[in-house]
Backbone of each chain as ProteinMPNN parsed JSONL, in Angstrom:
{"seq_chain_A": "MTVNSSRFGELEVPSDAVLDFPDGMIGVGGTRFALLSREENGAFKWLQETAQEDLALPVTDPFQFFPDYEVVLSDEEAERIGITDPSQADVLVVVRADEDPGQVSANLLAPILVSAGVGHQVLNEATWAPLREPLLSGGRQEVAAG", "coords_chain_A": {"N_chain_A": [[6.996, 30.728, 31.825], [5.543, 27.438, 32.151], [5.985, 24.815, 29.904], [4.773, 21.965, 28.361], [6.248, 19.375, 26.543], [6.161, 16.855, 24.142], [8.448, 16.07, 22.944], [10.546, 17.204, 24.4], [9.975, 17.147, 27.07], [9.161, 18.63, 30.281], [9.318, 22.088, 30.212], [10.784, 25.163, 31.17], [9.954, 28.271, 30.153], [10.958, 31.475, 29.158], [8.823, 34.34, 29.167], [9.143, 36.123, 27.091], [9.95, 34.592, 25.02], [7.793, 33.498, 23.906], [5.603, 33.332, 21.242], [2.846, 34.805, 19.586], [0.607, 33.267, 17.388], [-1.725, 34.196, 15.472], [-3.196, 32.965, 13.445], [-2.272, 30.437, 13.507], [-0.18, 27.629, 12.432], [0.011, 26.746, 9.011], [-2.469, 24.524, 8.288], [-1.917, 22.904, 10.506], [-2.43, 24.248, 12.784], [-2.482, 25.616, 16.124], [-1.743, 28.257, 18.478], [-0.107, 29.717, 20.228], [3.325, 29.772, 20.353], [6.366, 28.641, 21.699], [9.609, 29.797, 21.172], [12.281, 27.866, 20.988], [15.648, 27.455, 21.856], [17.679, 24.856, 21.546], [20.307, 24.28, 21.751], [23.197, 26.195, 22.403], [24.01, 28.672, 20.053], [23.272, 26.93, 18.076], [22.235, 25.674, 14.85], [19.604, 25.25, 14.592], [16.272, 25.893, 15.758], [13.329, 25.447, 17.761], [9.83, 25.6, 17.308], [7.607, 25.327, 19.665], [4.385, 24.424, 20.402], [2.528, 25.944, 22.954], [0.409, 24.844, 24.339], [-0.109, 22.447, 23.191], [1.343, 19.597, 23.424], [2.389, 17.819, 21.593], [2.903, 19.21, 19.294], [5.392, 20.493, 17.629], [7.732, 22.275, 15.751], [10.732, 22.061, 13.97], [12.88, 24.745, 13.201], [14.751, 27.095, 11.185], [17.116, 29.729, 10.469], [16.753, 30.926, 7.325], [18.61, 32.302, 5.792], [21.194, 31.677, 6.41], [21.659, 29.356, 5.131], [20.752, 29.761, 2.587], [21.738, 32.279, 1.054], [20.7, 34.019, -0.848], [18.034, 33.927, -0.595], [14.683, 35.026, -0.849], [11.775, 36.651, 0.427], [8.649, 37.263, -0.75], [5.673, 38.988, -0.533], [2.192, 38.831, -1.335], [0.068, 41.668, -1.921], [-2.304, 41.421, -0.501], [-1.733, 39.5, 1.431], [0.301, 40.801, 2.806], [-1.092, 42.951, 3.86], [-2.911, 41.616, 5.468], [-1.324, 40.479, 7.487], [-0.045, 42.669, 8.4], [2.547, 43.331, 7.811], [4.418, 45.012, 5.711], [6.868, 45.041, 4.564], [8.906, 42.423, 4.184], [11.549, 42.375, 5.035], [11.571, 43.712, 7.349], [10.864, 41.969, 9.249], [11.633, 39.109, 11.33], [12.771, 36.139, 9.842], [11.911, 32.779, 9.61], [12.305, 29.36, 8.645], [10.599, 26.251, 8.199], [12.003, 23.164, 9.049], [12.505, 19.996, 7.657], [13.381, 17.081, 8.989], [15.528, 14.239, 8.316], [16.659, 10.855, 8.053], [18.704, 10.586, 6.251], [21.145, 12.861, 5.723], [21.341, 14.327, 3.381], [18.78, 14.572, 2.577], [17.528, 16.245, 4.278], [15.461, 19.004, 4.564], [14.351, 22.359, 3.794], [11.465, 24.349, 4.134], [10.833, 26.551, 1.893], [8.761, 27.691, 0.676], [6.738, 28.333, 2.431], [7.421, 30.418, 4.56], [8.032, 31.639, 7.931], [7.119, 34.595, 9.359], [8.182, 36.83, 11.797], [7.325, 39.369, 13.949], [7.456, 41.794, 16.407], [6.69, 39.979, 18.452], [4.702, 38.496, 17.291], [3.755, 35.914, 15.113], [3.519, 34.727, 11.744], [2.751, 32.252, 9.441], [3.37, 32.319, 6.09], [2.537, 32.425, 2.541], [5.027, 32.35, 0.2], [5.611, 34.456, -2.443], [7.746, 34.666, -4.085], [9.825, 33.992, -6.961], [11.647, 31.899, -6.702], [10.888, 29.56, -4.579], [10.892, 26.909, -3.246], [9.065, 24.078, -1.964], [10.415, 22.062, -0.688], [13.476, 22.245, -0.141], [16.679, 20.972, -0.306], [18.827, 21.24, 2.49], [21.523, 20.824, 2.501], [22.501, 19.597, 0.153], [23.903, 21.011, -2.024], [22.278, 23.208, -2.555], [22.881, 25.641, -1.292], [25.436, 26.346, -2.269], [24.877, 26.441, -4.967], [23.059, 28.53, -5.082], [24.607, 30.565, -4.041], [26.52, 30.754, -5.972], [25.093, 31.648, -8.093]], "CA_chain_A": [[5.859, 29.816, 31.891], [5.895, 26.025, 31.985], [5.454, 24.254, 28.669], [5.004, 20.533, 28.228], [6.59, 18.999, 25.181], [6.36, 15.41, 24.021], [9.834, 15.854, 22.521], [11.563, 17.715, 25.315], [9.557, 17.082, 28.46], [8.651, 19.869, 30.855], [10.268, 23.167, 29.962], [10.502, 26.494, 31.703], [10.199, 29.147, 29.009], [10.745, 32.9, 29.453], [7.615, 34.778, 28.454], [9.463, 36.835, 25.849], [10.221, 33.613, 23.967], [6.516, 32.971, 23.445], [5.084, 34.119, 20.123], [1.443, 34.588, 19.213], [0.323, 32.948, 15.984], [-3.184, 34.363, 15.436], [-3.807, 32.023, 12.501], [-1.63, 29.129, 13.609], [0.628, 27.177, 11.299], [-0.892, 26.306, 7.947], [-2.935, 23.141, 8.301], [-1.689, 22.169, 11.749], [-3.014, 25.034, 13.862], [-1.695, 26.207, 17.2], [-1.982, 29.694, 18.658], [1.052, 30.329, 20.879], [4.474, 28.883, 20.224], [7.619, 29.063, 22.329], [10.776, 29.622, 20.311], [13.268, 27.219, 21.86], [16.996, 27.151, 21.379], [18.057, 23.665, 22.293], [21.744, 24.344, 22.004], [23.683, 27.543, 22.163], [24.561, 28.894, 18.717], [22.902, 25.863, 17.159], [21.626, 26.163, 13.615], [18.162, 25.003, 14.594], [15.44, 26.158, 16.92], [12.035, 24.764, 17.7], [8.607, 26.284, 17.698], [6.809, 24.366, 20.431], [3.086, 24.964, 20.789], [2.581, 25.97, 24.414], [-0.678, 24.065, 24.936], [-0.222, 21.15, 22.494], [2.708, 19.113, 23.634], [2.908, 17.048, 20.455], [3.08, 20.05, 18.109], [6.641, 21.26, 17.647], [8.345, 22.288, 14.428], [12.1, 22.584, 13.923], [13.001, 25.873, 12.275], [16.093, 27.658, 11.072], [17.274, 30.983, 9.732], [17.012, 30.471, 5.953], [19.667, 33.045, 5.097], [22.508, 31.073, 6.622], [21.805, 28.274, 4.152], [20.395, 30.257, 1.252], [21.968, 33.724, 1.206], [19.921, 34.806, -1.804], [16.605, 33.668, -0.393], [13.839, 36.212, -0.734], [10.36, 36.47, 0.734], [7.806, 38.266, -1.402], [4.278, 38.796, -0.129], [1.14, 39.509, -2.096], [-0.454, 42.834, -1.19], [-3.353, 40.984, 0.416], [-1.081, 38.815, 2.558], [1.02, 41.817, 3.587], [-2.074, 43.732, 4.613], [-3.506, 40.744, 6.479], [-0.448, 40.265, 8.641], [0.456, 43.951, 8.857], [3.985, 43.471, 7.531], [4.487, 45.345, 4.292], [8.217, 44.781, 4.088], [9.381, 41.231, 4.893], [12.869, 42.562, 5.631], [11.361, 44.275, 8.679], [10.493, 40.882, 10.159], [12.536, 37.972, 11.398], [12.282, 35.071, 8.98], [12.285, 31.405, 9.937], [11.676, 28.365, 7.782], [10.419, 24.952, 8.829], [12.961, 22.16, 8.592], [12.027, 18.611, 7.714], [14.54, 16.233, 9.235], [15.539, 12.961, 7.62], [17.828, 10.049, 8.425], [19.739, 10.901, 5.272], [21.384, 14.316, 5.807], [21.111, 14.949, 2.084], [17.342, 14.754, 2.37], [17.005, 17.259, 5.196], [15.038, 20.089, 3.681], [13.708, 23.54, 4.361], [10.268, 24.769, 3.416], [11.03, 27.947, 1.5], [7.483, 28.165, 0.133], [5.872, 28.865, 3.498], [8.249, 30.902, 5.664], [7.365, 32.205, 9.1], [7.575, 35.952, 9.632], [7.955, 37.175, 13.198], [7.539, 40.784, 14.227], [6.837, 42.266, 17.65], [6.103, 38.891, 19.23], [3.606, 37.852, 16.564], [4.253, 35.144, 13.984], [2.59, 34.304, 10.698], [3.285, 31.452, 8.344], [2.801, 32.935, 4.89], [2.959, 31.83, 1.274], [6.037, 33.186, -0.43], [5.311, 34.629, -3.869], [8.995, 34.808, -4.839], [9.962, 33.018, -8.045], [12.317, 30.721, -6.148], [10.32, 29.296, -3.262], [10.531, 25.489, -3.244], [8.474, 23.523, -0.744], [11.335, 21.14, -0.03], [14.801, 22.509, -0.685], [17.693, 20.346, 0.546], [19.673, 22.214, 3.195], [22.944, 20.57, 2.315], [22.981, 19.006, -1.099], [24.242, 21.892, -3.129], [21.415, 24.369, -2.703], [23.542, 26.849, -0.852], [26.502, 26.679, -3.212], [24.245, 26.777, -6.246], [22.481, 29.863, -4.965], [25.682, 31.527, -3.829], [27.249, 30.934, -7.223], [24.244, 32.312, -9.07]], "C_chain_A": [[6.344, 28.384, 31.671], [5.2, 25.477, 30.74], [5.776, 22.766, 28.646], [5.209, 20.171, 26.769], [6.799, 17.499, 25.117], [7.778, 15.102, 23.536], [10.815, 16.154, 23.644], [11.178, 17.629, 26.783], [9.055, 18.418, 28.962], [9.711, 20.958, 30.745], [9.825, 24.435, 30.678], [10.914, 27.507, 30.63], [9.989, 30.602, 29.422], [9.611, 33.449, 28.594], [7.959, 35.512, 27.161], [9.868, 35.88, 24.725], [8.929, 33.03, 23.396], [5.922, 33.914, 22.401], [3.619, 33.778, 19.881], [1.358, 34.292, 17.723], [-1.196, 33.016, 15.811], [-3.877, 33.368, 14.501], [-3.161, 30.645, 12.548], [-0.687, 28.852, 12.449], [-0.32, 26.574, 10.27], [-1.196, 24.81, 8.083], [-2.739, 22.382, 9.596], [-2.082, 22.979, 12.984], [-2.023, 25.526, 14.899], [-1.965, 27.694, 17.305], [-0.797, 30.402, 19.317], [2.195, 29.325, 20.847], [5.666, 29.481, 20.965], [8.757, 28.784, 21.364], [11.926, 29.126, 21.193], [14.606, 27.083, 21.158], [17.478, 25.964, 22.198], [19.547, 23.63, 22.563], [22.232, 25.732, 21.636], [24.331, 27.632, 20.78], [24.242, 27.765, 17.738], [22.215, 26.442, 15.938], [20.103, 26.084, 13.672], [17.515, 25.438, 15.893], [14.15, 25.376, 16.75], [10.925, 25.737, 18.02], [7.699, 25.238, 18.334], [5.497, 25.031, 20.822], [2.957, 24.854, 22.305], [1.49, 25.128, 25.073], [-0.888, 22.719, 24.239], [1.152, 20.513, 22.498], [3.275, 18.357, 22.431], [3.061, 17.889, 19.182], [4.328, 20.921, 18.271], [7.296, 21.138, 16.279], [9.777, 22.799, 14.537], [12.193, 23.677, 12.859], [14.449, 26.34, 12.226], [16.028, 29.0, 10.358], [17.623, 30.622, 8.285], [18.258, 31.109, 5.336], [21.053, 32.461, 5.342], [22.736, 29.896, 5.672], [21.601, 28.766, 2.72], [20.521, 31.788, 1.261], [21.101, 34.577, 0.276], [18.416, 34.615, -1.655], [15.842, 34.978, -0.229], [12.419, 35.809, -0.365], [9.597, 37.626, 0.101], [6.358, 37.967, -1.027], [3.339, 39.457, -1.122], [0.646, 40.686, -1.259], [-1.473, 42.405, -0.143], [-2.743, 40.343, 1.662], [-0.363, 39.838, 3.45], [0.048, 42.626, 4.443], [-2.67, 42.901, 5.747], [-2.623, 40.641, 7.713], [0.18, 41.568, 9.13], [1.955, 44.115, 8.705], [4.126, 43.765, 6.044], [5.86, 45.031, 3.715], [8.797, 43.592, 4.862], [10.752, 41.425, 5.539], [12.764, 43.208, 7.013], [11.066, 43.19, 9.715], [11.631, 39.868, 10.248], [11.932, 36.837, 10.583], [12.812, 33.733, 9.488], [11.666, 30.497, 8.884], [11.637, 27.026, 8.503], [11.378, 23.952, 8.196], [12.322, 20.781, 8.709], [13.248, 17.707, 7.831], [14.412, 14.918, 8.474], [16.768, 12.185, 8.074], [19.004, 10.329, 7.506], [19.977, 12.412, 5.279], [21.132, 15.029, 4.487], [19.65, 15.231, 1.802], [16.732, 15.763, 3.335], [16.669, 18.505, 4.383], [14.402, 21.233, 4.458], [12.521, 23.915, 3.487], [10.385, 26.261, 3.103], [9.757, 28.551, 0.897], [6.641, 28.851, 1.208], [6.716, 29.292, 4.691], [7.384, 31.458, 6.799], [7.962, 33.583, 9.344], [7.206, 36.304, 11.066], [8.278, 38.648, 13.388], [6.778, 41.144, 15.487], [6.079, 41.162, 18.379], [4.956, 38.173, 18.569], [4.183, 37.155, 15.333], [3.146, 34.774, 13.016], [3.326, 33.397, 9.734], [2.579, 31.908, 7.077], [3.201, 32.136, 3.65], [3.853, 32.825, 0.556], [5.783, 33.251, -1.936], [6.585, 34.768, -4.712], [9.098, 33.704, -5.891], [10.607, 31.737, -7.54], [11.825, 30.501, -4.721], [9.893, 27.836, -3.182], [9.969, 25.039, -1.896], [9.5, 22.714, 0.033], [12.717, 21.302, -0.65], [15.85, 21.863, 0.221], [18.6, 21.396, 1.184], [21.128, 22.066, 2.776], [23.369, 20.239, 0.893], [23.083, 20.033, -2.221], [23.414, 23.155, -3.234], [22.136, 25.661, -2.395], [24.594, 27.304, -1.861], [25.918, 27.163, -4.535], [23.708, 28.207, -6.203], [23.583, 30.909, -4.849], [26.417, 31.822, -5.133], [26.426, 31.729, -8.226], [24.133, 33.763, -8.744]], "O_chain_A": [[7.402, 28.148, 31.087], [3.996, 25.65, 30.551], [6.915, 22.362, 28.883], [4.461, 20.592, 25.887], [7.523, 16.931, 25.935], [8.255, 13.98, 23.706], [11.803, 15.44, 23.819], [11.968, 17.998, 27.652], [8.58, 19.246, 28.184], [10.86, 20.763, 31.141], [8.634, 24.73, 30.773], [12.083, 27.582, 30.252], [8.944, 30.933, 29.981], [9.461, 33.068, 27.433], [7.155, 35.526, 26.229], [10.104, 36.316, 23.599], [8.964, 32.173, 22.512], [5.76, 35.112, 22.634], [3.211, 32.619, 19.961], [1.963, 34.983, 16.904], [-1.883, 32.008, 15.982], [-5.018, 32.976, 14.746], [-3.468, 29.783, 11.724], [-0.431, 29.712, 11.606], [-1.329, 25.964, 10.623], [-0.307, 23.963, 8.004], [-3.331, 21.319, 9.779], [-2.07, 22.46, 14.1], [-0.869, 25.815, 14.586], [-2.371, 28.325, 16.329], [-0.514, 31.558, 19.002], [2.044, 28.176, 21.262], [5.935, 30.678, 20.867], [8.867, 27.691, 20.809], [12.462, 29.861, 22.021], [14.679, 26.649, 20.008], [17.661, 26.071, 23.411], [19.989, 23.0, 23.524], [21.748, 26.355, 20.691], [25.11, 26.76, 20.395], [24.875, 27.658, 16.688], [21.68, 27.55, 15.976], [19.403, 26.752, 12.912], [18.109, 25.367, 16.969], [13.92, 24.731, 15.727], [11.063, 26.593, 18.894], [7.11, 24.394, 17.658], [5.488, 26.067, 21.487], [3.241, 23.803, 22.881], [1.624, 24.74, 26.233], [-1.746, 21.937, 24.648], [2.012, 20.846, 21.683], [4.491, 18.264, 22.268], [3.322, 17.342, 18.11], [4.311, 21.943, 18.956], [7.403, 20.046, 15.72], [10.015, 23.853, 15.127], [11.651, 23.544, 11.762], [15.256, 26.025, 13.1], [15.027, 29.352, 9.734], [18.692, 30.062, 8.042], [18.887, 30.52, 4.457], [21.981, 32.717, 4.575], [23.875, 29.491, 5.44], [22.2, 28.251, 1.776], [19.534, 32.499, 1.452], [20.806, 35.731, 0.587], [17.63, 35.08, -2.481], [16.297, 35.907, 0.439], [11.925, 34.764, -0.787], [9.859, 38.797, 0.374], [5.88, 36.844, -1.184], [3.648, 40.509, -1.681], [0.791, 40.693, -0.036], [-1.51, 42.948, 0.961], [-3.17, 40.6, 2.787], [-0.411, 39.755, 4.678], [0.332, 42.943, 5.598], [-2.906, 43.408, 6.843], [-3.107, 40.707, 8.843], [0.86, 41.581, 10.156], [2.567, 44.938, 9.385], [3.972, 42.87, 5.213], [5.996, 44.783, 2.517], [9.138, 43.717, 6.039], [11.088, 40.719, 6.49], [13.742, 43.25, 7.76], [11.023, 43.464, 10.915], [12.477, 39.782, 9.359], [10.725, 36.604, 10.629], [14.004, 33.58, 9.757], [10.632, 30.822, 8.302], [12.514, 26.705, 9.304], [11.54, 23.904, 6.977], [11.691, 20.446, 9.712], [14.041, 17.584, 6.897], [13.322, 14.538, 8.044], [17.788, 12.772, 8.434], [20.159, 10.311, 7.933], [19.093, 13.17, 4.879], [20.753, 16.2, 4.473], [19.312, 16.015, 0.916], [15.553, 16.099, 3.222], [17.492, 18.996, 3.61], [13.981, 21.087, 5.605], [12.572, 23.809, 2.262], [10.077, 27.113, 3.936], [9.684, 29.753, 0.642], [5.928, 29.817, 0.936], [6.73, 28.613, 5.718], [6.189, 31.707, 6.641], [9.174, 33.72, 9.515], [6.07, 36.104, 11.496], [9.361, 39.114, 13.034], [5.594, 40.834, 15.617], [4.968, 41.375, 18.864], [4.301, 37.336, 19.19], [4.993, 37.728, 14.605], [2.001, 34.541, 13.404], [4.41, 33.738, 9.262], [1.351, 31.889, 6.995], [4.087, 31.284, 3.704], [3.485, 33.979, 0.337], [5.746, 32.224, -2.614], [6.504, 34.966, -5.924], [8.531, 32.623, -5.732], [10.186, 30.634, -7.89], [12.277, 31.157, -3.783], [8.705, 27.535, -3.066], [10.346, 25.549, -0.84], [9.467, 22.677, 1.263], [13.078, 20.577, -1.577], [15.903, 22.179, 1.41], [19.077, 22.315, 0.518], [21.871, 23.045, 2.702], [24.481, 20.57, 0.481], [22.411, 19.915, -3.245], [23.805, 24.089, -3.934], [22.027, 26.645, -3.127], [24.643, 28.469, -2.255], [26.38, 28.135, -5.132], [23.876, 28.984, -7.143], [23.52, 31.978, -5.456], [26.87, 32.939, -5.382], [26.975, 32.401, -9.099], [23.454, 34.505, -9.454]]}, "seq_chain_B": "MLTISRRVGERILIGDGIVIEVIEVSGGSIRLGITAPKELRIYREELWERVKAENEAAARADFSAPAVPQDPA", "coords_chain_B": {"N_chain_B": [[-23.71, 20.386, -0.632], [-23.998, 23.639, -1.901], [-24.984, 24.525, -5.121], [-24.474, 26.771, -7.737], [-25.281, 28.37, -10.761], [-23.454, 30.629, -12.801], [-22.815, 33.457, -14.939], [-20.215, 35.009, -16.908], [-19.039, 37.907, -15.323], [-21.043, 37.947, -13.487], [-21.939, 37.706, -9.999], [-21.382, 36.233, -6.748], [-22.601, 36.527, -3.501], [-21.387, 36.091, -0.263], [-22.48, 36.043, 2.849], [-21.988, 39.199, 4.481], [-19.577, 40.24, 3.728], [-18.129, 39.001, 1.688], [-17.411, 38.673, -1.689], [-17.667, 37.022, -4.721], [-16.626, 36.976, -7.985], [-17.188, 36.003, -11.335], [-14.717, 36.22, -13.585], [-13.58, 35.42, -16.02], [-14.019, 32.858, -18.405], [-12.389, 30.183, -19.767], [-11.697, 27.641, -21.874], [-11.069, 24.899, -19.849], [-10.788, 26.368, -17.577], [-11.409, 28.803, -15.017], [-11.428, 32.185, -14.19], [-11.548, 33.828, -11.152], [-12.674, 36.604, -9.298], [-12.069, 37.722, -6.081], [-13.379, 39.286, -3.322], [-12.815, 40.009, -0.021], [-12.964, 40.187, 3.604], [-9.992, 41.524, 5.04], [-8.729, 40.013, 6.97], [-9.213, 37.411, 6.42], [-7.831, 34.394, 5.278], [-6.899, 33.455, 2.056], [-6.417, 30.82, 0.013], [-5.067, 28.86, -2.655], [-6.287, 25.622, -2.92], [-4.65, 23.313, -3.375], [-2.09, 24.208, -2.906], [-2.176, 24.96, -0.243], [-2.677, 22.435, 0.865], [-0.291, 21.117, 0.303], [1.548, 22.536, 1.85], [0.486, 22.088, 4.372], [0.837, 19.277, 4.566], [3.602, 19.22, 4.568], [4.247, 20.646, 6.907], [3.13, 18.868, 8.759], [4.737, 16.627, 8.343], [7.211, 17.648, 9.107], [6.777, 18.099, 11.803], [6.533, 15.545, 12.709], [8.932, 14.268, 12.118], [11.88, 12.455, 12.999], [14.197, 13.949, 14.917], [16.388, 13.382, 16.332], [19.032, 12.735, 15.768], [21.862, 14.769, 14.981], [21.103, 16.571, 12.324], [22.262, 18.253, 10.476], [25.574, 18.963, 10.009], [27.38, 21.283, 11.963], [29.845, 22.209, 11.37], [31.195, 21.424, 8.683], [33.311, 18.706, 8.102]], "CA_chain_B": [[-23.04, 21.562, -1.197], [-24.812, 24.536, -2.719], [-24.47, 24.684, -6.488], [-25.081, 27.947, -8.361], [-24.742, 28.699, -12.09], [-23.177, 32.05, -12.991], [-22.193, 33.849, -16.194], [-19.104, 35.956, -16.746], [-19.467, 39.218, -14.836], [-21.991, 37.804, -12.384], [-21.288, 37.569, -8.698], [-22.023, 35.527, -5.633], [-22.32, 37.156, -2.217], [-21.392, 35.195, 0.889], [-22.592, 36.914, 4.021], [-21.936, 40.63, 4.185], [-18.263, 40.757, 3.38], [-17.4, 38.226, 0.693], [-17.975, 38.731, -3.032], [-16.906, 36.253, -5.698], [-17.088, 37.337, -9.327], [-16.622, 35.244, -12.449], [-14.037, 37.19, -14.442], [-13.318, 34.904, -17.356], [-14.084, 31.411, -18.57], [-11.61, 29.876, -20.956], [-11.406, 26.219, -21.847], [-11.498, 24.272, -18.603], [-10.405, 27.132, -16.388], [-12.24, 29.954, -14.683], [-10.782, 33.193, -13.334], [-12.482, 34.39, -10.183], [-12.24, 37.733, -8.481], [-12.579, 37.515, -4.723], [-13.255, 40.39, -2.372], [-13.141, 39.441, 1.295], [-12.306, 40.907, 4.703], [-8.551, 41.307, 4.905], [-8.199, 39.045, 7.934], [-9.433, 36.049, 5.937], [-6.788, 33.841, 4.419], [-7.444, 32.855, 0.831], [-5.345, 30.04, -0.594], [-5.382, 27.77, -3.577], [-6.355, 24.45, -2.048], [-3.561, 22.355, -3.521], [-0.911, 24.798, -2.277], [-2.42, 24.841, 1.195], [-2.544, 21.023, 1.225], [1.131, 20.746, 0.261], [2.206, 23.124, 3.019], [-0.037, 21.338, 5.522], [1.512, 17.979, 4.606], [5.007, 19.453, 4.916], [4.259, 20.97, 8.344], [2.872, 17.633, 9.511], [5.92, 15.771, 8.234], [8.279, 18.266, 9.906], [6.447, 17.912, 13.218], [6.669, 14.113, 13.006], [10.232, 13.705, 11.774], [12.823, 12.177, 14.076], [15.263, 14.947, 14.829], [17.299, 13.067, 17.434], [20.416, 12.828, 15.292], [22.163, 16.078, 14.403], [20.836, 16.353, 10.913], [23.158, 19.057, 9.656], [26.783, 19.277, 10.756], [27.651, 22.705, 12.116], [31.153, 22.547, 10.818], [31.486, 20.281, 7.809], [34.725, 18.34, 8.188]], "C_chain_B": [[-24.014, 22.354, -2.076], [-24.183, 24.683, -4.105], [-25.212, 25.825, -7.169], [-24.454, 28.153, -9.741], [-24.58, 30.208, -12.217], [-22.592, 32.278, -14.376], [-21.035, 34.795, -15.899], [-19.662, 37.322, -16.325], [-20.461, 39.134, -13.692], [-21.267, 37.444, -11.093], [-22.086, 36.677, -7.759], [-21.638, 36.27, -4.361], [-22.378, 36.099, -1.119], [-21.384, 36.074, 2.137], [-22.501, 38.368, 3.592], [-20.62, 41.051, 3.545], [-17.539, 40.06, 2.244], [-18.132, 38.253, -0.643], [-17.076, 37.926, -3.96], [-17.487, 36.538, -7.073], [-16.418, 36.445, -10.363], [-16.031, 36.257, -13.434], [-13.947, 36.689, -15.877], [-13.46, 33.386, -17.343], [-13.375, 31.081, -19.872], [-11.206, 28.421, -20.912], [-11.928, 25.63, -20.553], [-11.235, 25.13, -17.379], [-11.236, 28.404, -16.249], [-11.416, 30.909, -13.832], [-11.843, 33.824, -12.449], [-11.866, 35.608, -9.533], [-12.877, 37.597, -7.108], [-12.34, 38.774, -3.895], [-13.691, 39.854, -1.018], [-12.472, 40.277, 2.375], [-10.833, 40.538, 4.763], [-8.01, 40.258, 5.873], [-8.42, 37.596, 7.486], [-8.278, 35.607, 5.053], [-7.442, 33.174, 3.219], [-6.297, 32.136, 0.129], [-5.901, 29.142, -1.681], [-5.278, 26.477, -2.78], [-5.123, 23.564, -2.151], [-2.271, 22.875, -2.875], [-1.003, 24.654, -0.763], [-2.203, 23.399, 1.655], [-1.078, 20.597, 1.248], [1.855, 21.293, 1.48], [1.761, 22.406, 4.291], [0.704, 20.014, 5.676], [2.973, 18.143, 5.031], [5.142, 19.816, 6.401], [4.068, 19.706, 9.182], [4.099, 16.732, 9.502], [7.06, 16.317, 9.093], [8.033, 18.04, 11.396], [6.661, 16.459, 13.655], [8.108, 13.62, 12.956], [11.123, 13.523, 12.998], [14.026, 13.102, 13.924], [16.363, 14.623, 15.82], [18.758, 13.154, 17.005], [20.662, 14.239, 14.784], [22.104, 15.981, 12.889], [21.833, 17.091, 10.033], [24.403, 19.371, 10.464], [27.025, 20.77, 10.789], [28.877, 23.12, 11.325], [31.593, 21.399, 9.948], [32.982, 19.962, 7.794], [35.29, 18.113, 6.794]], "O_chain_B": [[-24.75, 21.787, -2.883], [-22.985, 24.938, -4.228], [-26.443, 25.847, -7.18], [-23.231, 28.114, -9.877], [-25.449, 30.973, -11.8], [-21.943, 31.39, -14.929], [-20.897, 35.311, -14.79], [-20.63, 37.818, -16.902], [-20.703, 40.123, -13.0], [-20.14, 36.948, -11.102], [-23.273, 36.414, -7.952], [-20.469, 36.605, -4.168], [-23.318, 35.306, -1.062], [-20.402, 36.756, 2.431], [-22.889, 38.725, 2.479], [-20.548, 42.093, 2.893], [-16.445, 40.478, 1.865], [-19.31, 37.905, -0.728], [-15.862, 38.127, -3.983], [-18.684, 36.365, -7.303], [-15.222, 36.168, -10.274], [-16.757, 37.047, -14.037], [-14.203, 37.431, -16.826], [-13.069, 32.721, -16.383], [-13.703, 31.614, -20.933], [-10.461, 28.003, -20.025], [-13.089, 25.831, -20.195], [-11.435, 24.674, -16.253], [-11.695, 28.987, -17.231], [-10.777, 30.492, -12.865], [-12.883, 34.288, -12.918], [-10.668, 35.634, -9.251], [-14.083, 37.382, -6.992], [-11.212, 39.256, -3.793], [-14.788, 39.316, -0.874], [-11.516, 41.0, 2.095], [-10.466, 39.38, 4.563], [-6.953, 39.676, 5.629], [-7.886, 36.666, 8.091], [-7.812, 36.354, 4.192], [-8.411, 32.427, 3.354], [-5.327, 32.763, -0.296], [-7.056, 28.719, -1.631], [-4.307, 26.26, -2.055], [-4.602, 23.108, -1.133], [-1.465, 22.098, -2.363], [-0.039, 24.278, -0.097], [-1.616, 23.166, 2.71], [-0.667, 19.814, 2.104], [2.679, 20.602, 2.078], [2.571, 22.15, 5.181], [1.147, 19.665, 6.771], [3.512, 17.312, 5.762], [6.057, 19.34, 7.073], [4.756, 19.5, 10.182], [4.458, 16.146, 10.523], [7.787, 15.553, 9.729], [8.973, 17.817, 12.159], [6.936, 16.185, 14.823], [8.473, 12.676, 13.658], [11.114, 14.344, 13.915], [14.765, 13.042, 12.941], [17.191, 15.481, 16.126], [19.617, 13.588, 17.773], [19.76, 14.849, 14.21], [22.97, 15.372, 12.261], [22.205, 16.604, 8.965], [24.298, 19.996, 11.519], [26.894, 21.451, 9.771], [28.944, 24.188, 10.716], [32.287, 20.495, 10.412], [33.811, 20.828, 7.513], [36.47, 17.795, 6.65]]}, "name": "protein", "num_of_chains": 2, "seq": "MTVNSSRFGELEVPSDAVLDFPDGMIGVGGTRFALLSREENGAFKWLQETAQEDLALPVTDPFQFFPDYEVVLSDEEAERIGITDPSQADVLVVVRADEDPGQVSANLLAPILVSAGVGHQVLNEATWAPLREPLLSGGRQEVAAGMLTISRRVGERILIGDGIVIEVIEVSGGSIRLGITAPKELRIYREELWERVKAENEAAARADFSAPAVPQDPA"}
């Protein structure tokens, strides 16, 4: 399908790269997002809303930066999204870019769980789930050492 | 806004599927029990607002420069 993006222009996206988000992203909405890899083997991907060209969120695999990261769901949240075991789903976290690489952060509080073509942004009940965890400034080493 | 006074143990019904019960009142804080259809999302407002603000900031941020080096030199 063709997707228009204010960041990337007109894109041709394979249909299996399009994910349904029945409840959208928290606070910013959207219903269907294309998962875009802008560069091969790059650390970051984008979730581009297929009908809202100005809604695109950079995401990454949290485990490559935070090996000990855990997602814990409340029973209610697990039942709502139909995923009882977060390890059964693919996990992405939203990245907030910054001019200062040390300030680039990942949102570990509200990860995105993807299973069978459906995505949900959820609230992580794990003890360690910061809203804005620096990707580079020691978080990884600190976690790995602990 | 509708304002209703309730005592501990009393409930409010919203439509057919939502029940809110006052569980405990202590000092300035109130514990509520909420029963609602499972497809409804229930969040503490301040948490939801923080995530919303973070999503908005992430969607706005200039990502043109490679923010994180793949292979730290």
